[in-house]
N, C-alpha and C positions, 0 to 999 in steps of 0.2 A: 663554021667548019674549020678557022684556023684554031680553033677551043676543044676540037675534037668533041663537039656536040651536034646531036641530031636536031635539028630545027622543031620538027614536030613537039619532040619530050620538052623545050623551052616555053615557059609561061609567058607571055607578052601583057606586059603591063601599061603599053601607050594608046592612043584611040584607037579603037574597035580591036583591040587585042594585038596591037603591031608591036612587035618585038625590037626593042630597043636596044643600046649599049648597056644599061644597068643589068636587063635582065640576062645579057650573055654573063657578066662578072659575076653575077650572082649564082647561077646557074652552073658555072664553072667552079666556083667556090665550095658549093655542097657536091657537087661531083669527087671534089679532091679530098674531103672531111668522110665521105662514105667509103672512099677506097682505102683512107688512113685505118679506119676503124674496122674494115673487112681484115686486114693486115694483121691486127692488133687480135684477131678472132682465130686466127690460123693455129693450128696446133703445131708446136715446135718439138720435135724429138732431139733431146740432147745429145750429143755424142757419146758413145759408150767406151770407155778405156779398156786397154787391153788387162785381162783378168791376170789378178796378182793373190798368192797367197795372204791373207792378213798376218800379220807378225804375231797376235794374240786373237785366241777368239775374245768373242764380245765382252767386255768389262764386266763380269760378273763380280759381286763383293766378294771377299776374303772370307772362306767357311771358317776361318778361324774366330770372325766377329761373332758369331752365333754361340760358342762354345767356351768354357772353362778350361784353361789349360791343365788342369787337373783330371779331365773328363773323357780324355783322348792323348793318344799317341802318336807322336808325330815322325812319319817315315819318309825320308827324304827320297825324293826321284832320281836313279839312277839313269845312265845315258840311254839304255833301251828304253825306259816307260817314257822318257822324253821325248825320244823318238816317236815311239807308238803314239803317242799324244799330238804331236805337232803334227805328221803326215796324218793320220785319221782326220783329224780335226779341218784340217787342208782339203784332203778328198770329199768330205760330207757338205763342206761349205761351196767348194767349185764344182764339183761332178752333179749334173742333175738325174739323180737316182729316180728309177722307178721299178717297180718289183711284179714279177711274175710268179703264180706258184700253179704245180701241178700234183697230181699223188700219182705213185706209181706202184701197181700189184708187184709182189718180188719174190713171191712162194718159188717161183723157177729159179730164180735167182741163188737163193736161200740151198734148192735141191741139187743146182748146179755146185754152188761150194762144198755142199758135204761130200760129193760124188770124189770133186776134185781133191778134196784134202785126205780123203781114205786113200787115195792111191797116189800121195805124194812120195817119192824116194827117199832115201835114207842119206846121209851125209850132207857135203857143200851143197848139192843141190837140192834138199829140201825148201818145203815152204809150206806155210800155212796161209790159206787166203782167208782174208777178212773181205765182211762188207763195201769196205771203203776201198778195196783194192778194183772190185767190177766197177764202181761208183767213180774213178779215177779213169779206167780204159773208158768208160762209156762217155765220159764228158771229152775225153781226147776226140773219140771217133766223132763225135756230134760237132765237136768244132771243125774238124774237117769237112764233114756235110755241110755245116752252116757255117763258113769260112767268116762272113761279115762279124759273127761274134768273137771270132779269134783274132780281136785287131786293138789298135792303141791309138788315142788320139792326141795330135799334137798342133799346135798352132795354127800350121800351114798344108797339114794332110792326115788322112787316115793311115796308118799301116797296118797293112794286114797281112798277119804272119803265117809262114809257111808251115811251121809244124807247131802243135798241141804242146808246150812247156806247161804242165798243171802242176801250182802250188798246192801244197796240201798244209793248212793252217794246224801248226802243233802248239799244243799250250803247256808252257813252262811254269817252273816256280817264282822265275825273277820277270815274267811276260810274255810274249807271241810271235812265233815266228812263223814263217812260208816255207820250206825247203821245196825246192821244184823237181819234179818227175819230169828230166827232158824228153822230147820226141817222143810222149807216152803213148802216142797212136801206133808207133812202130814197134813197142815191146807186148810182150806175152803177160798174161796177170801175174805168172808165178815172178819175174823179173821186176814189175810195178811192185809188188808184195815185198820181196826182200830189198828193192831200193827204197821204200818207203821206211821200211822197218831201220834201214840202216842210216837213212838221213835224220827221224826221230831221234835216234841214241843218239847221233852225234850233236844234234841240237842240243838236247838236255844235256852234254857233258861239255858244250861250249867248244866243240870241235870243227864246227861247220866251216867252210872257206865261203866270203862273201858272194862269190860267183854262184854258189848252192842257194843260195836264199834271195837273191837281189834279181829283178825283172821277171823273166814267166809272160807266159801268155794270157792266164785265168788261173782262177782259184776256186777251191775246196773249202767250206767250214764245216765239220760235220759234229754235231753235239746231240747224235743219238744214243751213243752211249750214256747219257745223263737223263736219257727218259724225255727230251726236248722234243715236243711233235712236230712245232715248225716253228722259224725266225728269220729276221733278215739280217742281212750283213753288209758291210760297209766297203766299198769297191776300194782296192788296194793299187794305187797306179804302179807301172802303167796299165794294168787290167783295164778292159771296159768292162767288166763282168765278174762275178764271184755268186756260186751257187752254196746257198745252206742247206742243209741236210739233215732231217728230222729223225725221231727212232721209228723203226718199223714196228709196226703194232696189229693187233687182231682187229677187223671192223666189217661190219656186212658192206658185201658187194653182189652185184646184181650179174650172175652167168650164166646166158640162154636162158634169161627169162625168170631164172630163180635166184633167190636169196642165199646165198653161203657165207660162210666167214673166207675171209683172204688176210693175207699179212699187207699191208698197205702203207709205204711212205711217202711222207711229203717233202717235196724240195721248191722251194723258192730261190728265183734266179733275179738279183739285183742288176740292173742294167745302166750304164752310161747311154741316156738318151743321144748325146750328142753323135754316138757312133752307132748304137743298134737301136733301130726303130722297133715299134711293139711287135708287129707281125714278124718281125727278124728271132726278136728274143721268144716269140712263141712257137716259131718253125725248130728253135734248138732245142725245146725242152719237148716236144712232139718227138725229135729225134731222138733225144737222151732216155724218155721213156722207152720208145721202142727198143735201143739196145736191152736197158732195164730188164724189160719186160719178156724179153727175147734174147737171153745170155747167150744163147748157142751163136746169134747174129753177129756177136764181136768177133768170131772166128772166119767170118766171110770177106 
C-alpha cells in the first residue's frame, strides 16, 4: 500500500502465489516505466509567440537570376511602391482572409442614377453620379446596420467604429492610394460623388493630406470599368474588410417565374476572420444587396 499499488494487481511469486518483497519492487518499477511512457506520448502544444510582421517576404530567388540584363528594363522602387509592397505583404501574411461573393441586380440603381443626373442643378452644386457613388453609400449604410464589420483588430481588443469612413481605391500612374469619404453614412449621393471626384483628382496630383488617406474603417476596390467580372482584394489594415466590385453586365435572371435579362453586378467581400465571423459577413452582404437593389431605401 505504501508503494501506491493495489495488491490484487500484483502477481505473487512465493509459495502458493504469496506476494513477497521482490514482487512489490517489480510491480512498482513497472508502474513507474508505464507512467513515464504515457507522459512521452502526450501531445505538447508549443507556446505561440505574438504575431509580428515578417521583415521580408519568404526568401524567393532574385528574379534577375533568370534573365539576361539586356532583356529587361530595371525600374527602381519608389517610396510608395515599397510602402504598398510591405503593407500588403504583411496584411496577406498576418490577416486570416476569407471571401464571400454575392450577385446584385442593379437595373433600378441605373434607372435612379439616370433620373438624378438629368435633374442636376447648374453651377457649383452640380453633380454627376456614378455607380460607384451608390456603392459607397450602400456600403456605409450596411456598415451601420451590421456594425461588427465596421471594426478593427488590435492585440487586446476589437475596435467597433461609430461612423463609416469608406476608403475608395484610386489607381495612379505611380501606385495605388485609398482616399477616405468620412462619415459616408451621413452624406447624400451628390456630396459623396463630389467628395470622391475631389479626392481622386488631388490624389493624382499628389495633393492629398495624410489624414485624407490614412485610416478609415472600410474600403472599396472597383474594377468594373475595366470589364472585370469578379475578383478578390487584400484587406488594408486597420480595416477588417474590403469590398471588390465587378462590372455590371446583362445576365439571365428569374423574375416571377420567368427568365428575363437583368443587369447583374458581382461583389466579393474579403473579411478578417479574427474580427468577422462568416455569418456576420453574409449579413453585411445581404444588407448591401438590399440597398443596391432598392436604391430608394438609401433615403430612409
